[in-house]
N, C-alpha and C positions, 0 to 999 in steps of 0.2 A: 553292621554288614548291610550293605546299599542293596533293594530288591530289586531296582529300578531295571529295564532294559539299557541295554548300552543302547547308544545313538547311532550307529551301525545297523543295528537288530532293527530298529523301530523302521528306519528308511527301508530296510529290506524287507518287515513284514509289508507298509505299504507297498512298496514297488510291486508286493507279490499278488496284491490284489487288482491291479492295471494292467497286468500282464495279458493281453488280448487272448482267446480262446478260438479255433477257427468253430462257428457254428453257433457263437453268444455274441450278443451287445453288452458291451463295457458301458454301462452308464453307471458305473460304481459314484458319487460324489469325490469320493477321497481321491479321484484321476482327475478333477480338477487342475489340483494344485499339485507341478511336479517340483521336483529340489530346488530351481531357482527360481519360483515363482515368487514369492518375498522378495528376492532380490533383485528381481526386475521390477517389481513393481515399487517399493522404497527408491530404488535409483530413479525411474523417470519420475515420480512425482518430485524427488530430490533437486533432478535438475530443469523438474518441468517450475517449480518455485524459485530457482535461482535466475529461471529467465524470468519471471512475473514482477521479481522482487528489482529487477534490473531494467524491467520496463518502468514500472510504477516509480523510479528515481529519476528516470530521464522526462517523465513527466510533470511530475512535483518541480523538478530545476529550471524544466522549457516554463511554467509558467510565472516560478516564483521570481526569475528572470526577466520576463515579459512584465510581472508587475510592479519589477525595482524599474525598468526601464520607464514604465508610466510614469516612477516617481520625477525620474530624472528629466524627464520631458517638461514637467510642472512645477518641478525647479527651476530650469532654464527660461521658461517662459516670466515666470514670476521675477525674475532676475532681471531681466528686459526691461521690466515696467518702469513707468513713469515714476520719481523718486515720489510724491503726491501720493502713491499709491499702494507702494511696501519698497522697503529698504532691506539691503542687507542685511542689517543686521537681526532687523523683522524675521528675515529666512532662515539667518540662522538660528536667531530662538525659539523659532518654531520648529528647525530640526531635534534641536536638544531634548524638545520636548518628548514624552511618551505619549503613547497612543490614548489615551484617553483623556492627559491635559490638549493631542491635537483636537478631539472633539469638543472639547471646552470650549475650547478658541475660533473652530469652526462657529460652532452655535452662537458665539457674540459676534463672528463676520453678520453674519444672517442679518440683527439689527444696525448694520449700521450702513448707512449709503453708500460711503466708498468704498468699502472693502466688497459690496456686491460686485463691482466690475472685476475683482480679482477672486471673488467665490468660488467661478470656478475651477481653476486650477490649486487652489488649496482643498477644496473635496474633494478632485480628483487623488488629491497627495494623499488624504484620509484616507480615502474609498481604498485606492492602493494598498494599503497599511492593515485594513479591516479583511482585505480580504487573503493578505499574505500571512496574518495570524490564524482566519479562519483555513487555511491552505495545511498550515503548520499543525493545527489543532485535530483538523483529519487525519493526516499522513500518521499520525502516534500510532492508531489502535493498528493500521494495518500493517505497518510495517513492525508492530512489536510482535503480533500474529506468523507473518511470513519469516519472522528470525526464529520464533517459537518452531517454527513449523520445519524447516533446513536443522532444530537440532534434531528434533523427535526425529525427521526421516534418516539425521545421519547415524543416528542410534538403532531406529530398526535396519539398515543397511549391515551394520557391526551384527546386529543378533538376528539376521536371518534366518540363519541356520539354527538355531537354537529353536525360533518361531518354529521353523519347517519339523522342528520334533517333537513340537506338544500333539496333544491331542486334533483332529483334522478342525471339530466345530471352534477352537480356542483362535487356531490360525483363521478359520474363517471368518469371524466373527469381528476378531483386531484388526485384519484388513479391510471388511465393510465398514465399518464406523471409522476406519484413518480415509476411508473413500468419500463418504459422507462429509469430515469435517471438511476435507480438501474441495468439496465441491462448493460449501456454505463458505468457505473462504473466498473463494474466487469469484461467487458471488457477492460478497459484502465491499467485496475491492473492484468490482466493476460498477456498481452502483454509488461506491462512493468516488470513482474517477466521477460519470455524471452527474454526478448533484453539484462538481466543482466545477462542471462546464455550464451549468446552466445561467452563470451570472457573469458576464465577461467585462471589463471594467472598460470604461468607454471613456475616449478622451474630448478636454474641448476642439473644436477646431478652429477657434480663433483668439486671438491675443486679447488681451485687454489693453484698452485704448487710452 
């Protein structure tokens, strides 16, 4: 036999506390949350995080496209060089290398007198790929956290009525903790974006001759 009060009676009892009586101050803490407070809370955060995910996605895509454009500039400049400095086969071989292989090849060029003339463009190429790799690594954690928050807030939205039926301290602490976690998430995303904007990739101003 279930000895608990039905949901309707719990809500009715809570609402009766919040009925304003003439000549009395109604400052009961239970009155801070209405039947729809949890629903509005989760709905607002769900929409906010969906918007943040879209903005962050646009930022990452823009940065990756910008860095890819720098690589294309380097490839174009190298392909227009005199053959004695570089060849299409050498460019293709360099392109086939992984990032670590490109770094090693670039270090070897630094010790080659002829290679120094085309070094800025190979350097731009490598730096852009390093930045793309760093960008992807930095994007991983914020993306996972945002996706997890969307799942949690969607579940909270579906369980808002149940949460409101629980004792007030449970509802209050749940929403408070989620608010603090959301603030930490937004701060982490803002810090990550600022970190990624600190070191823009510079392009060489001249082609090797």
